[in-house]
Backbone as a chain_set.jsonl record, in Angstrom:
{"seq": "MNFYILTKSMIYLFLCISHPTTLVFDEPVEYVSAGREGDFDLHRANNKKIVVVRPLKPFGETDMIVITKDHHYQFKLKEVLASQRADQSHSFINIYEGAINRSFDKKIETDTY", "coords": {"N": [[0.846, -1.16, 0.0], [0.5, 2.262, -0.735], [1.092, 5.398, 0.737], [0.51, 8.767, 0.302], [1.495, 11.532, 1.79], [0.438, 14.623, 2.99], [1.949, 17.623, 4.26], [1.67, 18.29, 7.726], [-0.425, 16.556, 8.172], [-2.52, 14.174, 9.808], [-2.311, 10.785, 10.018], [-4.065, 7.743, 10.011], [-3.144, 4.575, 11.231], [-3.82, 1.186, 11.263], [-3.262, -1.303, 13.478], [-2.374, -4.647, 14.369], [-1.902, -6.81, 17.081], [-0.942, -9.322, 16.545], [0.813, -9.271, 14.381], [3.662, -7.554, 12.825], [3.965, -4.151, 11.542], [5.249, -2.644, 8.666], [6.918, 0.228, 7.644], [8.052, 2.104, 4.915], [10.223, 4.616, 4.08], [11.239, 7.508, 2.057], [13.649, 8.621, 2.774], [16.333, 8.375, 5.23], [15.283, 7.554, 8.542], [15.395, 9.54, 11.374], [14.362, 9.695, 13.929], [11.986, 7.986, 15.907], [8.958, 7.476, 17.649], [6.488, 6.035, 19.749], [3.467, 5.721, 21.539], [3.467, 4.684, 25.021], [6.383, 3.888, 26.965], [7.435, 0.606, 26.439], [5.135, -0.246, 25.175], [5.401, -0.708, 22.441], [7.493, -2.36, 20.024], [9.835, -0.767, 18.336], [11.814, -0.408, 15.577], [14.491, 0.533, 13.412], [15.268, -0.668, 10.274], [17.918, -2.13, 8.341], [18.851, 0.084, 5.993], [17.982, 2.229, 7.436], [15.759, 3.463, 6.422], [13.556, 2.071, 6.758], [10.984, 1.351, 8.982], [9.943, -0.728, 11.512], [7.087, -1.587, 13.202], [5.826, -3.019, 16.023], [3.264, -3.955, 18.032], [3.403, -4.613, 21.508], [1.638, -5.123, 23.494], [-1.9, -4.813, 24.257], [-3.196, -1.663, 23.187], [-5.167, 0.13, 22.429], [-5.625, 3.126, 21.355], [-3.199, 5.397, 20.15], [-0.48, 7.766, 19.642], [2.054, 8.208, 17.063], [5.231, 9.385, 16.156], [7.324, 10.209, 13.484], [10.443, 11.218, 12.404], [12.344, 12.53, 9.807], [15.214, 13.7, 7.956], [14.239, 15.882, 6.402], [11.485, 15.919, 6.804], [8.544, 15.521, 8.876], [6.351, 13.22, 10.352], [3.075, 12.448, 11.462], [1.287, 10.018, 13.072], [-1.719, 8.329, 13.888], [-2.197, 5.652, 15.83], [-4.198, 2.828, 15.806], [-5.674, 0.157, 17.431], [-6.464, -2.99, 16.07], [-8.438, -5.603, 16.857], [-7.446, -8.98, 16.972], [-9.375, -10.952, 17.06], [-11.487, -9.798, 15.816], [-11.429, -8.032, 13.073], [-8.773, -8.609, 11.862], [-7.68, -8.775, 9.353], [-7.965, -6.284, 8.309], [-5.941, -4.696, 9.189], [-2.962, -2.702, 8.777], [-0.043, -3.748, 7.02], [2.261, -3.525, 5.304], [3.654, -0.591, 4.184], [4.402, 1.961, 1.91], [5.756, 5.116, 2.267], [5.269, 8.305, 1.003], [6.02, 11.698, 0.09], [3.345, 13.863, -0.113], [1.5, 15.846, -2.536], [-0.42, 18.695, -3.24], [-3.057, 18.556, -5.5], [-3.342, 20.675, -8.054], [-4.605, 20.872, -10.436], [-7.261, 21.197, -10.938], [-10.042, 23.378, -11.453], [-12.036, 25.642, -9.612], [-15.401, 25.863, -10.114], [-17.845, 26.524, -9.077], [-19.19, 27.64, -5.98], [-20.797, 26.791, -3.018], [-22.828, 26.934, -0.005], [-22.772, 24.375, 1.016], [-20.708, 22.94, -0.225]], "CA": [[0.0, 0.0, 0.0], [1.24, 3.509, -0.792], [0.485, 6.565, 1.355], [1.08, 10.051, -0.092], [1.113, 12.295, 2.977], [0.633, 16.068, 2.963], [2.512, 18.211, 5.467], [0.754, 18.568, 8.84], [-1.564, 15.628, 8.136], [-2.541, 13.072, 10.769], [-2.653, 9.585, 9.274], [-4.418, 6.591, 10.835], [-2.614, 3.248, 10.94], [-4.533, 0.161, 12.009], [-2.284, -2.324, 13.823], [-2.828, -5.847, 15.061], [-0.84, -7.329, 17.937], [-0.448, -10.6, 16.045], [1.867, -9.144, 13.367], [4.271, -6.23, 12.733], [3.675, -3.275, 10.416], [6.491, -2.112, 8.116], [6.801, 1.504, 6.936], [9.249, 2.384, 4.123], [10.301, 6.044, 3.786], [12.165, 7.905, 0.987], [14.927, 9.048, 3.343], [16.571, 7.735, 6.527], [14.526, 8.007, 9.709], [16.286, 9.973, 12.448], [13.718, 9.522, 15.236], [10.638, 7.409, 15.895], [8.436, 7.28, 18.993], [5.067, 5.696, 19.748], [2.857, 5.289, 22.795], [4.263, 4.734, 26.243], [7.506, 2.959, 26.98], [7.05, -0.784, 26.606], [3.94, -0.581, 24.392], [5.748, -1.088, 21.073], [8.857, -2.62, 19.574], [10.089, 0.105, 17.183], [13.218, -0.417, 15.173], [14.83, 0.9, 12.04], [15.93, -1.807, 9.644], [18.898, -1.999, 7.256], [19.328, 1.405, 5.589], [17.29, 3.186, 8.307], [14.582, 4.009, 5.753], [12.479, 1.148, 7.08], [10.607, 1.304, 10.387], [9.063, -1.847, 11.831], [6.293, -1.292, 14.399], [5.15, -4.228, 16.522], [2.671, -3.772, 19.355], [3.77, -5.64, 22.482], [0.478, -5.38, 24.34], [-3.04, -4.003, 23.804], [-2.945, -0.227, 23.377], [-6.339, 0.929, 22.088], [-5.285, 4.167, 20.39], [-2.101, 6.239, 20.595], [0.188, 8.523, 18.578], [3.423, 7.88, 16.694], [5.923, 10.45, 15.44], [8.509, 9.79, 12.722], [11.163, 12.392, 11.919], [13.458, 12.32, 8.884], [15.985, 14.94, 7.828], [13.466, 16.969, 5.812], [10.044, 15.804, 7.041], [8.064, 14.861, 10.09], [5.072, 12.567, 10.105], [2.286, 12.162, 12.653], [0.368, 8.905, 12.85], [-2.599, 7.892, 14.961], [-2.217, 4.197, 15.798], [-5.439, 2.28, 16.346], [-5.584, -1.299, 17.545], [-7.479, -3.852, 15.481], [-8.405, -6.847, 17.618], [-7.271, -10.167, 16.132], [-10.621, -11.718, 17.043], [-12.475, -9.11, 14.986], [-11.09, -7.874, 11.662], [-7.324, -8.475, 11.757], [-7.324, -8.622, 7.942], [-8.041, -4.864, 7.964], [-4.794, -3.96, 9.721], [-1.908, -2.407, 7.817], [1.136, -4.587, 7.227], [3.419, -2.981, 4.588], [3.247, 0.699, 3.637], [5.404, 2.885, 1.381], [5.387, 6.486, 2.619], [5.791, 9.3, 0.07], [5.574, 13.068, 0.323], [2.192, 14.18, -0.939], [1.429, 17.167, -3.145], [-1.788, 19.109, -3.526], [-3.373, 18.55, -6.917], [-3.843, 22.0, -8.429], [-5.02, 20.805, -11.836], [-8.694, 21.431, -11.023], [-10.523, 24.75, -11.265], [-13.313, 25.744, -8.911], [-16.399, 26.469, -11.019], [-18.977, 27.003, -8.303], [-19.047, 27.451, -4.536], [-22.061, 26.963, -2.302], [-22.673, 26.772, 1.448], [-22.585, 22.971, 1.361], [-19.454, 22.421, -0.77]], "C": [[0.903, 1.238, 0.0], [0.431, 4.618, -0.128], [1.231, 7.795, 0.846], [0.591, 11.051, 0.943], [1.446, 13.771, 2.804], [1.203, 16.54, 4.294], [1.405, 18.528, 6.465], [-0.507, 17.702, 8.806], [-1.406, 14.57, 9.214], [-3.073, 11.859, 10.016], [-2.971, 8.453, 10.25], [-3.739, 5.336, 10.315], [-3.349, 2.261, 11.837], [-3.583, -1.01, 12.215], [-2.932, -3.469, 14.58], [-1.651, -6.4, 15.86], [-0.206, -8.584, 17.347], [0.607, -10.481, 14.941], [2.397, -7.71, 13.29], [3.78, -5.462, 11.508], [4.989, -2.641, 9.979], [6.191, -0.844, 7.331], [8.116, 1.774, 6.214], [9.192, 3.849, 3.705], [11.31, 6.306, 2.665], [13.544, 8.271, 1.5], [15.1, 8.413, 4.719], [15.777, 8.39, 7.663], [15.514, 8.334, 10.825], [15.696, 9.701, 13.834], [12.337, 8.905, 15.024], [10.214, 7.143, 17.338], [6.947, 6.977, 18.891], [4.637, 5.265, 21.14], [3.727, 5.504, 24.01], [5.376, 3.701, 26.166], [7.008, 1.54, 27.265], [5.809, -1.201, 25.839], [4.275, -1.17, 23.027], [7.209, -1.46, 20.949], [9.01, -1.812, 18.291], [11.554, -0.031, 16.813], [13.352, -0.073, 13.699], [15.645, -0.234, 11.449], [16.893, -1.352, 8.54], [19.37, -0.567, 7.009], [18.685, 2.538, 6.371], [16.145, 3.916, 7.611], [13.347, 3.167, 6.058], [12.243, 1.157, 8.59], [9.633, 0.142, 10.568], [8.404, -1.552, 13.18], [5.574, -2.577, 14.8], [4.588, -3.938, 17.903], [3.05, -4.932, 20.269], [2.62, -6.016, 23.403], [-0.683, -4.54, 23.828], [-2.826, -2.522, 24.131], [-4.139, 0.645, 23.045], [-6.05, 1.915, 20.982], [-4.187, 5.034, 20.969], [-1.49, 6.95, 19.398], [1.576, 7.971, 18.304], [3.983, 9.041, 15.882], [7.141, 9.849, 14.753], [9.136, 11.046, 12.151], [12.301, 11.938, 11.011], [14.194, 13.657, 8.778], [15.116, 16.116, 7.375], [11.967, 16.96, 6.135], [9.762, 15.286, 8.438], [6.642, 14.373, 9.805], [4.396, 12.28, 11.437], [1.271, 11.086, 12.299], [-0.48, 8.695, 14.097], [-2.689, 6.376, 14.811], [-3.483, 3.704, 16.472], [-5.338, 0.758, 16.31], [-6.776, -1.974, 16.871], [-7.37, -5.182, 16.208], [-8.346, -8.045, 16.675], [-8.558, -10.964, 16.02], [-11.688, -11.07, 16.159], [-12.028, -9.115, 13.526], [-9.594, -7.643, 11.487], [-6.876, -8.314, 10.312], [-7.398, -7.163, 7.49], [-6.883, -4.055, 8.538], [-3.755, -3.746, 8.623], [-0.701, -3.3, 8.088], [2.376, -4.041, 6.53], [2.998, -1.719, 3.859], [4.474, 1.464, 3.145], [4.906, 4.297, 1.656], [6.063, 7.45, 1.654], [5.282, 10.682, 0.461], [4.441, 13.368, -0.639], [2.283, 15.586, -1.507], [-0.036, 17.464, -3.438], [-1.978, 19.154, -5.034], [-4.016, 19.893, -7.263], [-4.324, 22.028, -9.882], [-6.519, 21.044, -12.024], [-9.006, 22.903, -10.792], [-11.861, 24.718, -10.538], [-14.282, 26.501, -9.816], [-17.54, 27.09, -10.241], [-18.689, 26.751, -6.822], [-20.393, 27.723, -3.892], [-21.783, 26.799, -0.804], [-22.353, 25.335, 1.836], [-21.317, 22.349, 0.782], [-18.658, 23.493, -1.451]], "O": [[1.944, 1.255, 0.657], [-0.763, 4.767, -0.388], [2.456, 7.859, 0.947], [-0.593, 11.385, 0.974], [2.586, 14.13, 2.511], [0.963, 15.924, 5.332], [0.328, 18.983, 6.082], [-1.539, 18.085, 9.356], [-0.295, 14.123, 9.501], [-4.162, 11.906, 9.443], [-2.228, 8.229, 11.206], [-3.751, 5.061, 9.115], [-3.48, 2.488, 13.04], [-3.147, -1.639, 11.251], [-3.896, -3.289, 15.324], [-0.528, -6.45, 15.359], [0.956, -8.876, 17.628], [1.238, -11.479, 14.592], [1.691, -6.763, 13.638], [3.251, -6.047, 10.563], [5.755, -2.156, 10.811], [5.32, -0.835, 6.46], [9.183, 1.685, 6.822], [8.239, 4.279, 3.056], [12.135, 5.447, 2.353], [14.513, 8.237, 0.742], [14.124, 7.959, 5.316], [15.63, 9.611, 7.723], [16.361, 7.513, 11.178], [16.434, 9.499, 14.798], [11.618, 9.256, 14.088], [11.001, 6.649, 18.146], [6.231, 7.562, 18.078], [5.351, 4.538, 21.83], [4.597, 6.374, 24.036], [5.304, 2.753, 25.384], [6.255, 1.311, 28.212], [5.452, -2.379, 25.84], [3.545, -2.016, 22.509], [8.059, -0.945, 21.675], [8.391, -2.13, 17.276], [12.434, 0.205, 17.641], [12.476, -0.341, 12.877], [16.605, -0.702, 12.06], [16.689, -0.32, 7.902], [20.211, -0.063, 7.753], [18.832, 3.701, 5.997], [15.615, 4.886, 8.152], [12.234, 3.513, 5.663], [13.176, 0.994, 9.377], [8.628, 0.045, 9.865], [9.086, -1.298, 14.173], [4.814, -3.148, 14.018], [5.344, -3.702, 18.845], [3.021, -6.092, 19.857], [2.62, -7.085, 24.013], [-0.464, -3.628, 23.03], [-2.341, -2.175, 25.207], [-4.114, 1.833, 23.367], [-6.207, 1.596, 19.804], [-4.226, 5.377, 22.151], [-1.932, 6.758, 18.266], [2.201, 7.354, 19.167], [3.298, 9.608, 15.031], [7.894, 9.082, 15.353], [8.466, 11.846, 11.498], [13.11, 11.086, 11.38], [13.827, 14.628, 9.44], [15.241, 17.221, 7.904], [11.256, 17.898, 5.776], [10.622, 14.695, 9.091], [5.857, 15.026, 9.117], [5.05, 11.916, 12.415], [0.499, 11.226, 11.351], [-0.007, 8.866, 15.22], [-3.188, 5.871, 13.805], [-3.801, 4.119, 17.587], [-4.969, 0.162, 15.299], [-7.929, -1.589, 17.069], [-6.318, -5.821, 16.178], [-9.097, -8.12, 15.703], [-8.81, -11.589, 14.989], [-12.673, -11.713, 15.796], [-12.232, -10.104, 12.82], [-9.188, -6.583, 11.011], [-5.8, -7.771, 10.062], [-6.937, -6.837, 6.396], [-6.855, -2.834, 8.38], [-3.681, -4.514, 7.664], [-0.373, -3.578, 9.242], [3.46, -4.086, 7.112], [2.1, -1.752, 3.017], [5.462, 1.601, 3.868], [3.772, 4.638, 1.321], [7.284, 7.423, 1.498], [4.232, 10.809, 1.091], [4.567, 13.151, -1.844], [3.049, 16.416, -1.019], [-0.793, 16.578, -3.838], [-1.158, 19.72, -5.756], [-5.117, 20.196, -6.803], [-4.436, 23.098, -10.48], [-6.996, 21.088, -13.158], [-8.32, 23.584, -10.03], [-12.711, 23.872, -10.816], [-14.017, 27.63, -10.229], [-18.139, 28.069, -10.685], [-18.03, 25.775, -6.462], [-21.045, 28.73, -4.167], [-20.647, 26.556, -0.395], [-21.731, 25.096, 2.871], [-20.889, 21.303, 1.269], [-17.573, 23.224, -1.966]]}, "num_chains": 1, "name": "protein.A"}
């Protein structure tokens, strides 16, 4: 799965305790933090562009911050219970810098849109 993330965006990641989630960035990750100490196993793999997130215990919902040289990302981590819909959790995600699409022109504006 590919995520194109705009600056200052909060992105939801759905995690399951039964398996890790891998995030691949365009540049090396300098800092990563999530939840409270002992909630997650967070480590940077190989070239430090890969972050593996593995919940160690139930967490409900929490935040994660990832900082690279030129960007910072904010994620909201939400637990997906294995007994419910574990197939809906994220497992492998490529993270790219997003850009606003300016190829559209606004033709009409109303109170509702």
